[in-house]
DRENVEXVEX-463860 format. One record per residue: x, y, z of N, C-alpha, C, O in turn; residue number from 0; residue in one letter. Coordinates in nm, 3 decimals. Atoms other than C-alpha are relative to their C-alpha. Layout:
% residues N
@nu:X	nv:Y	nw:Z	cau:X	cav:Y	caw:Z	cu:X	cv:Y	cw:Z	ou:X	ov:Y	ow:Z	seq:NUM	type:A
...
//
This chain:
% residues 72
@nu:-0.044	nv:0.009	nw:-0.132	cau:-0.850	cav:6.314	caw:-4.205	cu:-0.064	cv:0.064	cw:0.100	ou:-0.117	ov:0.175	ow:0.094	seq:0	type:M
@nu:0.044	nv:-0.039	nw:-0.135	cau:-0.952	cav:6.327	caw:-3.858	cu:0.036	cv:0.083	cw:0.055	ou:0.155	ov:0.063	ow:0.077	seq:1	type:F
@nu:-0.030	nv:-0.055	nw:-0.097	cau:-0.933	cav:6.602	caw:-3.644	cu:-0.050	cv:0.048	cw:0.101	ou:-0.155	ov:0.111	ow:0.102	seq:2	type:R
@nu:0.033	nv:0.046	nw:-0.145	cau:-0.945	cav:6.579	caw:-3.298	cu:-0.013	cv:0.187	cw:0.044	ou:0.070	ov:0.277	ow:0.042	seq:3	type:I
@nu:0.041	nv:-0.130	nw:-0.072	cau:-1.134	cav:6.891	caw:-3.148	cu:-0.041	cv:-0.052	cw:0.166	ou:-0.112	ov:-0.141	ow:0.213	seq:4	type:R
@nu:0.018	nv:0.045	nw:-0.174	cau:-1.111	cav:6.900	caw:-2.754	cu:-0.162	cv:0.099	cw:0.037	ou:-0.203	ov:0.205	ow:-0.010	seq:5	type:Y
@nu:0.080	nv:-0.053	nw:-0.041	cau:-1.400	cav:6.972	caw:-2.589	cu:-0.006	cv:0.150	cw:0.084	ou:0.091	ov:0.176	ow:0.155	seq:6	type:N
@nu:-0.033	nv:-0.119	nw:-0.026	cau:-1.469	cav:7.325	caw:-2.484	cu:-0.089	cv:0.016	cw:0.118	ou:-0.093	ov:0.125	ow:0.174	seq:7	type:K
@nu:0.075	nv:0.017	nw:-0.124	cau:-1.692	cav:7.240	caw:-2.207	cu:0.031	cv:-0.102	cw:0.091	ou:-0.046	ov:-0.183	ow:0.143	seq:8	type:Y
@nu:-0.058	nv:0.101	nw:-0.070	cau:-1.457	cav:7.051	caw:-2.027	cu:0.000	cv:0.025	cw:0.141	ou:0.038	ov:-0.058	ow:0.223	seq:9	type:K
@nu:-0.036	nv:0.009	nw:-0.168	cau:-1.460	cav:7.170	caw:-1.694	cu:-0.130	cv:0.094	cw:0.044	ou:-0.133	ov:0.208	ow:0.090	seq:10	type:D
@nu:0.153	nv:-0.042	nw:-0.066	cau:-1.851	cav:7.209	caw:-1.619	cu:0.002	cv:-0.051	cw:0.124	ou:0.058	ov:-0.159	ow:0.140	seq:11	type:I
@nu:0.030	nv:0.018	nw:-0.143	cau:-1.935	cav:7.204	caw:-1.247	cu:-0.144	cv:0.020	cw:0.021	ou:-0.207	ov:0.124	ow:-0.001	seq:12	type:R
@nu:0.155	nv:-0.010	nw:-0.092	cau:-2.279	cav:7.122	caw:-1.090	cu:-0.008	cv:0.066	cw:0.127	ou:0.066	ov:0.050	ow:0.223	seq:13	type:L
@nu:0.026	nv:-0.044	nw:-0.162	cau:-2.400	cav:7.301	caw:-0.811	cu:-0.071	cv:-0.109	cw:0.104	ou:-0.116	ov:-0.221	ow:0.079	seq:14	type:S
@nu:0.034	nv:0.061	nw:-0.109	cau:-2.499	cav:7.196	caw:-0.489	cu:-0.164	cv:-0.097	cw:-0.059	ou:-0.187	ov:-0.218	ow:-0.051	seq:15	type:S
@nu:0.123	nv:0.048	nw:-0.012	cau:-2.869	cav:7.156	caw:-0.590	cu:-0.033	cv:-0.075	cw:-0.104	ou:-0.130	ov:-0.151	ow:-0.102	seq:16	type:E
@nu:0.008	nv:0.074	nw:0.143	cau:-2.817	cav:7.025	caw:-0.956	cu:0.048	cv:-0.193	cw:0.071	ou:-0.006	ov:-0.297	ow:0.035	seq:17	type:Q
@nu:-0.093	nv:0.082	nw:-0.057	cau:-2.578	cav:6.765	caw:-0.738	cu:-0.164	cv:-0.115	cw:0.066	ou:-0.200	ov:-0.233	ow:0.063	seq:18	type:L
@nu:0.134	nv:0.065	nw:-0.145	cau:-2.909	cav:6.677	caw:-0.491	cu:-0.084	cv:-0.037	cw:-0.137	ou:-0.113	ov:-0.157	ow:-0.139	seq:19	type:Q
@nu:0.145	nv:0.037	nw:0.072	cau:-3.173	cav:6.658	caw:-0.787	cu:0.071	cv:-0.136	cw:-0.068	ou:-0.002	ov:-0.235	ow:-0.065	seq:20	type:K
@nu:-0.040	nv:0.073	nw:0.066	cau:-2.950	cav:6.435	caw:-0.972	cu:-0.024	cv:-0.146	cw:0.097	ou:-0.073	ov:-0.254	ow:0.062	seq:21	type:L
@nu:-0.023	nv:0.114	nw:-0.074	cau:-2.901	cav:6.215	caw:-0.675	cu:-0.136	cv:-0.056	cw:0.033	ou:-0.137	ov:-0.179	ow:0.030	seq:22	type:S
@nu:0.107	nv:0.002	nw:-0.011	cau:-3.241	cav:6.204	caw:-0.607	cu:-0.087	cv:-0.060	cw:-0.146	ou:-0.203	ov:-0.094	ow:-0.123	seq:23	type:D
@nu:0.060	nv:0.024	nw:0.151	cau:-3.363	cav:6.112	caw:-0.978	cu:0.095	cv:-0.165	cw:0.012	ou:0.023	ov:-0.263	ow:-0.006	seq:24	type:I
@nu:-0.048	nv:0.115	nw:-0.029	cau:-3.092	cav:5.805	caw:-0.912	cu:-0.046	cv:-0.092	cw:0.113	ou:-0.015	ov:-0.211	ow:0.104	seq:25	type:T
@nu:0.047	nv:0.068	nw:-0.099	cau:-3.249	cav:5.684	caw:-0.603	cu:-0.140	cv:-0.057	cw:-0.026	ou:-0.176	ov:-0.172	ow:0.000	seq:26	type:A
@nu:0.118	nv:0.046	nw:0.072	cau:-3.594	cav:5.697	caw:-0.767	cu:0.019	cv:-0.105	cw:-0.071	ou:-0.037	ov:-0.201	ow:-0.018	seq:27	type:D
@nu:-0.066	nv:0.073	nw:0.109	cau:-3.452	cav:5.492	caw:-1.050	cu:0.001	cv:-0.158	cw:0.133	ou:-0.059	ov:-0.265	ow:0.144	seq:28	type:L
@nu:-0.013	nv:0.204	nw:-0.066	cau:-3.344	cav:5.197	caw:-0.785	cu:-0.115	cv:0.006	cw:0.073	ou:-0.167	ov:-0.106	ow:0.077	seq:29	type:G
@nu:0.148	nv:0.078	nw:-0.027	cau:-3.676	cav:5.216	caw:-0.620	cu:-0.087	cv:-0.053	cw:-0.096	ou:-0.150	ov:-0.156	ow:-0.074	seq:30	type:L
@nu:0.101	nv:0.041	nw:0.092	cau:-3.873	cav:5.206	caw:-0.947	cu:0.074	cv:-0.129	cw:-0.062	ou:0.003	ov:-0.203	ow:-0.129	seq:31	type:V
@nu:-0.032	nv:0.128	nw:0.032	cau:-3.621	cav:4.910	caw:-1.024	cu:-0.032	cv:-0.098	cw:0.089	ou:-0.069	ov:-0.202	ow:0.034	seq:32	type:C
@nu:0.091	nv:0.085	nw:-0.103	cau:-3.742	cav:4.724	caw:-0.694	cu:-0.120	cv:-0.011	cw:-0.035	ou:-0.156	ov:-0.117	ow:-0.086	seq:33	type:I
@nu:0.140	nv:0.017	nw:0.071	cau:-4.087	cav:4.794	caw:-0.782	cu:-0.035	cv:-0.094	cw:-0.121	ou:-0.103	ov:-0.197	ow:-0.111	seq:34	type:A
@nu:0.024	nv:0.059	nw:0.150	cau:-4.095	cav:4.686	caw:-1.157	cu:0.075	cv:-0.146	cw:-0.018	ou:0.018	ov:-0.234	ow:-0.084	seq:35	type:S
@nu:-0.062	nv:0.113	nw:0.037	cau:-3.842	cav:4.405	caw:-1.159	cu:0.019	cv:-0.102	cw:0.105	ou:0.005	ov:-0.223	ow:0.085	seq:36	type:I
@nu:-0.018	nv:0.105	nw:-0.117	cau:-3.760	cav:4.270	caw:-0.783	cu:-0.139	cv:-0.068	cw:0.027	ou:-0.174	ov:-0.185	ow:0.032	seq:37	type:V
@nu:0.167	nv:0.071	nw:-0.083	cau:-4.129	cav:4.245	caw:-0.657	cu:-0.072	cv:-0.072	cw:-0.128	ou:-0.085	ov:-0.194	ow:-0.121	seq:38	type:L
@nu:0.027	nv:0.144	nw:0.079	cau:-4.263	cav:4.077	caw:-0.949	cu:0.063	cv:-0.136	cw:-0.020	ou:0.008	ov:-0.242	ow:-0.046	seq:39	type:P
@nu:-0.050	nv:0.148	nw:0.041	cau:-4.001	cav:3.824	caw:-0.988	cu:-0.002	cv:-0.044	cw:0.149	ou:0.032	ov:-0.163	ow:0.148	seq:40	type:A
@nu:0.032	nv:0.081	nw:-0.097	cau:-4.055	cav:3.731	caw:-0.635	cu:-0.135	cv:-0.063	cw:0.007	ou:-0.158	ov:-0.182	ow:0.028	seq:41	type:I
@nu:0.171	nv:0.031	nw:-0.045	cau:-4.449	cav:3.739	caw:-0.605	cu:-0.096	cv:-0.046	cw:-0.116	ou:-0.200	ov:-0.111	ow:-0.124	seq:42	type:F
@nu:0.095	nv:0.044	nw:0.173	cau:-4.565	cav:3.707	caw:-0.972	cu:0.041	cv:-0.113	cw:-0.065	ou:-0.047	ov:-0.191	ow:-0.101	seq:43	type:D
@nu:-0.031	nv:0.092	nw:0.060	cau:-4.346	cav:3.468	caw:-1.125	cu:0.160	cv:-0.035	cw:0.047	ou:0.253	ov:0.015	ow:-0.015	seq:44	type:R
@nu:-0.129	nv:0.024	nw:-0.055	cau:-4.038	cav:3.335	caw:-0.930	cu:0.124	cv:-0.016	cw:-0.108	ou:0.117	ov:-0.107	ow:-0.190	seq:45	type:F
@nu:-0.108	nv:0.022	nw:0.066	cau:-3.717	cav:3.367	caw:-1.103	cu:0.131	cv:0.111	cw:0.059	ou:0.150	ov:0.230	ow:0.086	seq:46	type:N
@nu:-0.111	nv:-0.027	nw:-0.077	cau:-3.404	cav:3.374	caw:-0.968	cu:0.092	cv:0.106	cw:-0.077	ou:0.149	ov:0.192	ow:-0.009	seq:47	type:I
@nu:-0.088	nv:-0.079	nw:0.099	cau:-3.209	cav:3.557	caw:-1.269	cu:-0.069	cv:0.158	cw:0.020	ou:0.000	ov:0.251	ow:0.060	seq:48	type:L
@nu:0.026	nv:-0.140	nw:-0.009	cau:-3.445	cav:3.870	caw:-1.273	cu:0.015	cv:0.047	cw:0.119	ou:0.046	ov:0.166	ow:0.118	seq:49	type:L
@nu:0.017	nv:-0.015	nw:-0.146	cau:-3.457	cav:3.881	caw:-0.899	cu:0.184	cv:0.050	cw:0.004	ou:0.215	ov:0.161	ow:0.045	seq:50	type:L
@nu:-0.114	nv:-0.031	nw:-0.045	cau:-3.080	cav:3.888	caw:-0.885	cu:0.070	cv:0.127	cw:-0.113	ou:0.170	ov:0.190	ow:-0.077	seq:51	type:F
@nu:-0.015	nv:-0.115	nw:0.081	cau:-3.047	cav:4.150	caw:-1.184	cu:-0.064	cv:0.111	cw:0.048	ou:-0.001	ov:0.216	ow:0.062	seq:52	type:F
@nu:0.065	nv:-0.128	nw:-0.079	cau:-3.316	cav:4.378	caw:-1.024	cu:0.076	cv:0.051	cw:0.108	ou:0.094	ov:0.172	ow:0.111	seq:53	type:G
@nu:-0.085	nv:-0.037	nw:-0.112	cau:-3.103	cav:4.386	caw:-0.708	cu:0.102	cv:0.060	cw:0.000	ou:0.144	ov:0.135	ow:0.088	seq:54	type:I
@nu:-0.130	nv:-0.048	nw:0.057	cau:-2.809	cav:4.460	caw:-0.889	cu:-0.010	cv:0.120	cw:-0.064	ou:0.090	ov:0.192	ow:-0.069	seq:55	type:L
@nu:-0.009	nv:-0.112	nw:0.092	cau:-2.935	cav:4.733	caw:-1.105	cu:-0.035	cv:0.131	cw:0.126	ou:-0.004	ov:0.249	ow:0.118	seq:56	type:V
@nu:0.071	nv:-0.058	nw:-0.131	cau:-3.113	cav:4.855	caw:-0.739	cu:0.131	cv:0.075	cw:0.068	ou:0.144	ov:0.197	ow:0.082	seq:57	type:A
@nu:-0.107	nv:-0.057	nw:-0.069	cau:-2.779	cav:4.883	caw:-0.564	cu:0.047	cv:0.072	cw:-0.081	ou:0.083	ov:0.180	ow:-0.035	seq:58	type:I
@nu:-0.104	nv:-0.143	nw:0.080	cau:-2.612	cav:5.081	caw:-0.844	cu:-0.041	cv:0.102	cw:0.011	ou:0.034	ov:0.198	ow:0.028	seq:59	type:F
@nu:0.029	nv:-0.111	nw:-0.027	cau:-2.836	cav:5.310	caw:-0.815	cu:0.023	cv:0.035	cw:0.116	ou:0.130	ov:0.092	ow:0.136	seq:60	type:C
@nu:-0.029	nv:-0.028	nw:-0.133	cau:-2.846	cav:5.356	caw:-0.487	cu:0.150	cv:0.069	cw:0.012	ou:0.177	ov:0.189	ow:0.015	seq:61	type:F
@nu:-0.085	nv:-0.097	nw:-0.010	cau:-2.507	cav:5.392	caw:-0.458	cu:0.074	cv:0.117	cw:-0.093	ou:0.155	ov:0.197	ow:-0.046	seq:62	type:V
@nu:-0.014	nv:-0.121	nw:0.078	cau:-2.460	cav:5.626	caw:-0.763	cu:-0.063	cv:0.121	cw:0.085	ou:-0.016	ov:0.235	ow:0.081	seq:63	type:C
@nu:0.055	nv:-0.135	nw:-0.071	cau:-2.687	cav:5.847	caw:-0.531	cu:0.056	cv:0.041	cw:0.098	ou:0.061	ov:0.156	ow:0.141	seq:64	type:S
@nu:-0.098	nv:-0.059	nw:-0.139	cau:-2.479	cav:5.834	caw:-0.247	cu:0.159	cv:0.058	cw:-0.057	ou:0.229	ov:0.140	ow:0.003	seq:65	type:L
@nu:-0.125	nv:-0.086	nw:0.058	cau:-2.168	cav:5.925	caw:-0.469	cu:-0.017	cv:0.146	cw:-0.037	ou:0.072	ov:0.229	ow:-0.015	seq:66	type:V
@nu:0.055	nv:-0.141	nw:0.029	cau:-2.357	cav:6.241	caw:-0.591	cu:0.008	cv:0.063	cw:0.136	ou:0.094	ov:0.147	ow:0.161	seq:67	type:L
@nu:0.010	nv:-0.058	nw:-0.135	cau:-2.448	cav:6.321	caw:-0.232	cu:0.129	cv:0.032	cw:0.054	ou:0.152	ov:0.145	ow:0.098	seq:68	type:I
@nu:-0.147	nv:-0.009	nw:-0.060	cau:-2.099	cav:6.284	caw:-0.118	cu:0.093	cv:0.101	cw:-0.097	ou:0.182	ov:0.178	ow:-0.061	seq:69	type:K
@nu:-0.101	nv:-0.122	nw:0.098	cau:-1.946	cav:6.485	caw:-0.424	cu:-0.046	cv:0.172	cw:0.031	ou:0.021	ov:0.268	ow:-0.006	seq:70	type:A
@nu:0.045	nv:-0.150	nw:-0.044	cau:-2.175	cav:6.815	caw:-0.266	cu:0.103	cv:0.062	cw:0.053	ou:0.091	ov:0.178	ow:0.094	seq:71	type:K
//
């Protein structure tokens, strides 16, 4: 039989410094995505699918960063 165990770490709160660090990390991931996916898709080999995917992932990272800043 399966026994459901509740997570004892259910109410973990992050400090404002931790939220700021997570926001910085996600913003940096967006910049890395632009540098490694979008720019090669434009200059090296033009691929509209990679361009669209890179821009979508970068926007997602930047929005997550803004949400983390707002949660502070």
